[in-house]
N, C-alpha and C positions, 0 to 999 in steps of 0.2 A: 213254917205255918201250914197246917193241913186244912184244906177248904173242901166244901161239898158243892155239887152243882147248884147254881142259882144264888150262891153267896156273893154278896157285893164285895169287891176288892178295894175299890177306891172311887171317889167322886171328884177327884182332881181333874182339871181340864187339860193338863199338860202331859197326860200319860200316853204311852204308845201301846197298842194292843198286840200281845203276843199270842202264841198258840195256846189252846185250852181256855180261851176267854172270848167274850163277845161284848159289844157295846149296847147298852139299853138306855132308852130315852124316857124321861119322866118330867113331870111338872112340879113346881114348888111355889107356894104363895110367897109374896114378899115379906110377910110378917113372920114366917117360919124361919128358924135358924137351925144350925146343926145341934146347938145345945138343947133347943126345945124339942127336937125330934128324938132326943135320947139316943143319939148315935153312939156306937161303940167303936173306939179307936184302939187298935192293937199296938204292940211294940214295934211291928214292922211298918206302921204308918197306914195300914189298910183300914178303911172305914166301912162300917155296916150301917146303913141308914134305914131304920125301921119304918120311917114315915113315908118313904118314897113309894110311888105307885108301881105296880108290876107291869101294866100295859102301857105301850107308847101313847102319847097324847094325840088326840085328833086335831085337825086343822083349826077348828073353831076355838078349842081350848088354848092352842098356841097363840092365836091372834089376840085372845082376850087377856091372857095372863102375861105373856111375854117373858115368862120365867122357865123356859125349856132348858133342862139340864141333861147331862149324860153321865152314866156311871159304867164302870167296868165290872162285869160279872163273870164268875167262873162257870165253865160249861162242863167240867169234869171233876171227879174226885181226885185230889192230888196235892202236891206241895207247891207253894208259891215261890217263884223265882223272880227277882227284881234286879235288873241291870240298868242303872241310871233311870230313865223314864220308861223303859221297856218292861212290861209285866207279863209273865207267862205262868202257866200252871202245868207242871209235869204230872201226867196222869199216874195214879197209883193203880195200875191195871196190869193183868197178866199178858196183855197184848202190846206188841212193840209198834210204835208209831213211825219210826224211821227218821234219820237225820243225815244229811249229806256228809260223807267222810267217816261214818261209823263203820267199825269192823263188826261183821256179823258171821255167825256160824249157822248153817242150815242143812237140811236134807233134801236131796233131789226127789221129787215125787212124780215128775212127768217130763218126757222129752218131746218137744214140739219142733216145728219147722224153724230151724236156725236159732232155737233158744231152749233153755231148760227152765222148768218151773220149780222153784225152791221154797220149801216151807221155812219161814223165818219168824214164826210166832207172831205174825201180824194178821190184820183183818183180810189181807189179800196175799196170794202167793207171790214171791219175788220173781223177777225176770232176770235171767242171766243169759245174755246173747252170745252167740258163737263168736261174734267179732270182739267180745269183751274178755276173752280168755286167751292164754298163751297156747300156741300150737306145740305139738311134740318137738323136742330139741330146740325150742325157742325160735323157730322159723318165723320171720316177719314178712307176711304177704297177704294179699287179698284172699278172703275165704271163697271157695268155689263149691260147686255142687258135690264134689267128692267129699269135701270136709263135712258137708251137711249129712251125707249118708253115713259117715263114720263118727257121728257125735257120741254114740254110746261107747266108743273106744276111749273117750275122754271121761265123761261122767254118765252113769246110768242110774236108773231108779234105785233108791236106797243109799246111794253114796252120800257121804258127809263132805261138804265143801265149805271153805272159808272165802269170804269176799268182802268188798267194801261197797257201801252205798254210794252210787253215782248220782242218782236223781230220785226224787219222790214226786210222783204225779199228783194231780189235784184230787184224784179219787183215792189216794193212799197207796197206790201200787208202787212198789219199791224196785228200782232198776239197780242191778248189781254189776260189778266188774271184778275180774280176778286176773288182771294183767301182771300184777306183781308176782315174782317168783315165790314169795312166802305164802301166797294164796293158792287156791285150787283144791284138789282132792286131798282129804285127810284120811289117814289109815293107821292101823295098828295102835289104836288108842281107845279112850272112853269118852262118851258124850253124856253130859248131865245138864240139867236145866234148872234155873232159878227165875223168879220174877224179874223182868227187865229193870224194875226200879231199884233193885239191889246192886246193880252194876254201875259204878261211878265212871263217867268218862274221864280218861286220863291221857297223858302224852303217848303212852305205849300200852297196848293190850296184849302184847306178846310177852308173857312172863316166864322166867326161868326160876324155879323154886330150888333153894339150896337144901334139898332133902338128902337122905343117905345116898340114893341114886338120883341125880338131878332130873327134875321133871319139868317139861314145858307145858304151859297152860295158855291156850288161845281164849281170851276172855271176850266173848261176843257181847256187844251192847244190846242185843236182842234177848239176852238171858241164857243163851246156849254156851256152854264151856266145853272145849276139847282138851283132854288131858292125855299126854303121851310122854314117853321117855325123851330125854334131851337129845336133840340132834346137834352134834358139834360141828361148827363151821370153822374153816381155816381163817384165822384172824391175820395171818401174814400176807394175804393177798385178797384182792377184790374178786369174788367169785361171780361168774356169769350165770345166766339162766340154766345153761346146760349142766354146770357143776352142781347147782342146787338141786336140779331135777334128779341127777344121779344119786345124790345123798338121800333124797326123799325116797327114791326107789329102793336103795339099800335098806333104809329104815323100814319100809313096808314089807320087805322080804325076810328080814331078820326076826327070829322068834324072840318073844319077851321072856326074860328069865324069871325065876320064882321071886327073887328079891325085888326086881323091878315091878312085877305084878302086885306085890304087897304094897309097895310105895304108891303105885297108881291108885289102888283101891283105898288107901288111907287118905290120900289127897281128895279123892271123890267123897269119902266119908266126911272129911272136914267141910267140904262145900255143902253137903246135905245138912250138917249140923247148923251151919250159918243160915241156911234157908229156913230151917225149922224155927229158929229164934228171930228170924227176920232182921239179920244184920248184913251190912254191906259186905260184898264179896270182893276181895282184893288180895294182893300179895301178902300184906301184913296180917290180915285176919286169917287167911288160910294157913299161914305158917304158925300163927299163934295156936290155932286149934290142933294142927298137926303135932306140934311139939308138946302140947299139953297131953294129948292122947298117948304119946310115946313115953313121957315122963311118968304118967300115972299107970303105965302098963296095961292100957286098954287094948284089947284085941280089935282088929279091923271089923270083924263081924258083929262086935258089941257096941260100936260107936253110935249106932242109931237108937240105943235104949234111952228112955227119957232122962234117967239120972246121969248117964254119961254125957248126954247132949248138954245138960246144964253145967256140968263140971268142965267140959272142954271149951265151952264158949264164955266162961266166966270172965276171962281176960278181955274179951271183945266188948263186954257190956259194962265195963267200968267207965265212969265219967259220963 
């Protein structure tokens, strides 16, 4: 259900207020009922009461009527989510609000004292502290002044990094961490962006697409996607941080072949097609567009044409 700011979600007394909503108080005379107020009830159980007042009641009215009620109102444009008694509104916005545990992809825009400022498509720049990243060779120790001076050896302005949301402050500032070996600097790939609302949260946002040359996609909850050729890991043993860092270094220093580059651009074109028709971006939808473009013989450079966009995304719009 799509709602607009100021729209009443429910007048039930047992609800719990989630993000994207606020509680509004109003008065109602004892003779009025929900039927007389010509309330509108939707299939999701949300109630819009046209007879309720917009301003909170004053103390004199409260004492005289004794019929003070409360209702839950949407504060943003977005989709309603209801889990038991918890009602939230997920904003339909190009800005990312942040949630603990989300995987995000961003670009470093500034190096400060013991932290990096990362653009994560939010209202504020994300903070990535020096203590929240792995040191070279996976060394575990307290960061010192020398580490602070050598921060640009890890990430510098313009680098694309992957990380996880560790905390969201009251003002909306997002705290990141990249302690896992799969996070950190991303190289030798493509960065593309879609509205965050098109990215569904799932168990894994590290996708491997079964294209002609396997492609890895890091699906950021903030709408940024990192596309690169597949980095093969040794499944016969548990690799440590040093082993994974070596594989990432080899990947960064190895040139991309012509066939790999074409597949990378075709996957990016599939993501752009989904963005243009406002469809969810995931493994199934990307592969559907990718395979349709290959089957129809559409060149990579022609995937963005309006007619080809409609053709390639037809399978994702069924049902």
